[in-house]
N, C-alpha and C positions, 0 to 999 in steps of 0.2 A: 432121820439119818443125818450124821454131822456133814458139813460141807466138805467136799473132797478136792476142791480146786487147787488149794495150795499144797496140801499134804500128799495128794495123789498125783498132782501134775507138776508141781514145781520142785520136787525134791530129788531130781535125778540129774546126773551130770552126763550120763552116757546118752548119745544121740540114738533115737529109735530108728528102726528101719521098716517102715511100713510102706510097701509100695516102694517108697523110697526111704522111710524110717519113722515114719510118723512120729509120733507122739509120742516118739516117743517118742500131760498129760500127764509143766509146768511139772542134775538133779533135778525131777523138776526140782532139781535142786534149783527151782527157780529160785532162784534166788539163791544165788551164790552167796548169800550172805552168811558169813560164819555166825553160828549162834543164832541165827534167825532163820534163814533158809539158804544157807550156803549152798550154792549149787554143787552139790556133790554129785553131782550128776547133773506130774499125770501127773513138771510135768509134771530136770525138770523135768514140763512135761514132763527127766528122767525118768523122765521120764525118766528120772530120775533117776542102788545100790542096794540099799537095804530096802525091801519093799515097804512103801508107805501105805498106811490105810487111812480111812477117814477118821478113825478115833486114835490114831497113833501109828506106830510102826509094828508090822507083823514080825514075829520071831523067825518065821520061816516062809520063804516064798512059796506060792502055790505051784503045783506041778502043772506041766503043760496040758495034761488031760483035764484038769479042773479049769484051767484058763480057757481051753476050747469050749468046755461046757458053758462057761460064762458068755463066751461070744455067741454061742447057739441061743441061749436065753435071750440075749440082747437082740439078735437078729429076728427072733420071733416077735419081740416087743415092737421093734421098729417096723416090721411087716404089718403088724395090727395098726399102727399109726398111719402108715401109707394107705391102707385100705379105708380107714376112717376119712382121711383127707382126700381120698380119690386121686392119689398120685401114683404113677407107675415108676418102678425102679428095680433094678437087679441088686440083690443083697448078697454080699460075700462075708463069711465069718472066718476068721483066722487068728493065729497067735503070731505076733511079731514083736521083737524087741522085748520079750519077756512080759508082754501084756496082751489081753484079749483085744481084738479089733473087729469092728463091723464097718464095711464100706458099702455105700449106697450109690449106684451109678444109674443115670437116666436123664431124660430131658425134663424140663420144667421143675427143677428142684431147687432153683435159687432161693425160693421163699423159705426153704428149710435151712438155709445158710444165714440169711439175714445180713444186716449191715456189719461188716468186719467180723462176720462169724458169730454174732451175739445169739442168734437163734440156735445155731448148731451147738454152741456151748450149753444153752439151756436144754436142748434135746438130749445132749450127752449126759447131763446130770439126771434127767428123768430115766434115761436108760440104765444108768448105773444103779439108781434106786430100784428099778425093776429087778435087776440082777440080785441086788442085796435082799430084797424081799423073798426071793426063791432060794437063795444059798445061805443067807445069814452072814455073809462075808462082804466087806467092803470091796469094791472092785475098781481097778484102775483102767477100765475099759476105755478104749479110744474109738469115737465115732467120727467117720468122715463122710461127707455128702458131696458128690460131683467132683471129687479130687480137690476140694477146697484146701485142705490142710497141706497137701503136697505142693500146690502152687503158692500158698502163702509162705510156706518154708523157704521157698526159693527167693521170694521177695524179701523176706526178713534176713536172709543170708547176705544179700546185697546191702541192706541197711546196716547190718552189724560190721561188715567189712569196711564200709565207708566211715563208720564211727571209729573203728580202730585206726584207719589211715589218719584221720583228723587228730586223734589223741597222740599218735606217734609224731605227727608233724608239728603240733603246737605244744605238746606236753601238758595239756589241760583236760580236765574231765569233760565228757560229753554226756548230756542227759537226753535220752530218747523220749518219745511221746508215750503216754500211758498205753499199756498192752495187757492183754488177757494172760493168763498163766501159760497157755499153750504158746502164745507168741513170745513171751519172755523166755521160755525154755529154749525155743529155737534160737534166739539171739545168744543166750548163754552158752549153747553148745558151740556156736561159731567162734565167739570171743575166747572161750576156754581153750580152744584148739590153737590159739595164736600166742606167741611169746611177747613179753614186754607189756601186756595189758591185762587187766582183770575187770570183771563185771559183777555188779551187785544190784539188788533191787531195793527201792526205797518207796516210802508212801503206803497208803492203804487202798484197797479196792474202792471204787473202780479207777482210781488215779494212780495205782502202783506203776512204777516205771523202772527202767534199767539205767544205771549210770556206768559208763565205761570209762576207766581211769588208768593212768600209768601204773604198772606193777611197782611195788616197793622195792 
């Protein structure tokens, strides 16, 4: 299965609202870069307008019933992983922001998140693959564990606002630290909602980062 990180998570411009909007997973139009990945929006995250798929863009977005079916398949897969790892957690499946979402809540789940969400991103890719194997359709599924994404989104909103203030004060571009597709989408969503500035992504994974600069 082709990698979904950039096409599924970074191609959306509209913020997602999971719990609080998740992921909507990296537009994701992560990457508001025109011609490259302009955030026209999994996401970003967009979580990106026209639904992106792992192999390109879908001509038609999946219906809510199909999206919920994807979340159910994903929830079953995640439940199996928790059983294997002997972790306890409550699993909720839902559809939010036009994409399937699975949320895992419980104690002792930090190991499933990993440093800066690296393990969570890997688990999300595995879960998307599990959905793909059953449906034959690339999925923009968003997986969250212990509310990590919601909390990280708030932190990144503060980072984005600080960058915007710096750009407006000094009139010079600000380059942020490398981020995952999900993190870049969160920043793009905040910057794109403000006037006088634009954001774009540069570099390649795992060193891809956002640059905030004055609008032309």
